[in-house]
C-alpha positions in Angstrom: -0.4 0.1 0.1 1.3 3.6 -0.3 0.6 6.4 1.4 -2.9 7.6 -0.1 -4.4 4.1 -0.1 -3.2 3.8 3.5 -5.3 7.3 4.1 -8.0 6.4 2.5 -8.6 2.9 3.9 -8.1 4.7 7.5 -10.5 7.7 6.6 -13.0 4.7 5.6 -12.8 2.7 8.8 -12.4 5.9 11.2 -15.7 7.3 9.4 -17.1 4.5 11.4 -15.8 4.5 14.6 -15.8 8.7 14.4 -17.5 10.1 11.6 -16.1 13.7 12.3 -13.1 12.9 12.0 -10.9 14.6 8.7 -7.5 12.7 8.2 -6.9 15.7 5.4 -6.3 18.2 8.2 -3.7 15.5 10.3 -0.4 15.8 10.4 1.7 12.9 9.6 3.1 12.7 13.0 0.3 13.8 14.9 -1.3 11.3 17.9 -4.4 9.7 16.2 -5.8 9.2 19.5 -5.0 12.8 20.5 -6.2 14.1 17.7 -9.0 12.7 17.1 -10.2 11.7 20.3 -10.2 8.3 19.9 -10.7 6.5 23.7 -9.0 2.9 24.1 -11.5 0.9 22.7 -12.2 3.2 19.7 -8.7 2.7 18.9 -9.1 -1.0 19.7 -11.6 -1.5 17.1 -9.5 0.8 14.5 -6.8 -1.7 14.5 -8.9 -4.5 14.2 -10.6 -2.9 11.2 -7.1 -2.6 9.6 -6.0 -5.9 10.2 -9.0 -7.7 8.9 -9.0 -5.0 6.2 -5.5 -5.0 5.0 -5.3 -9.0 5.8 -2.2 -8.3 8.0 -1.8 -9.9 11.8 -1.5 -6.9 13.4 0.1 -7.8 17.4 -0.8 -6.2 20.2 2.8 -5.3 20.3 2.6 -3.3 17.4 -0.2 -0.8 17.9 2.2 2.2 19.3 3.9 1.5 16.3 0.0 2.8 14.6 -0.5 6.1 16.3 0.1 8.2 13.5 -0.5 8.5 9.8 3.7 8.2 9.6 3.5 5.0 11.7 1.0 3.7 9.9 2.5 4.1 6.4 5.6 3.0 7.7 3.8 -0.5 9.2 1.4 -1.0 6.4 3.2 0.7 3.1 5.0 -1.6 0.8 
């Protein structure tokens, strides 16, 4: 996945979790949980959906790597 594909996937998933979320206004290094006011369950649901939609097994230990757009792109990108 390239950066635009990762952003699109994240926006799609977040639309169901936090419909008011606007990824286009988010900096690459901003913490998603803080910037989008996601609680721990919202973020867990986000990670589970990422895993299901991307086909990647995302272990709990890797979730801190997914807290920013840059981290998501590095983790999910090719």
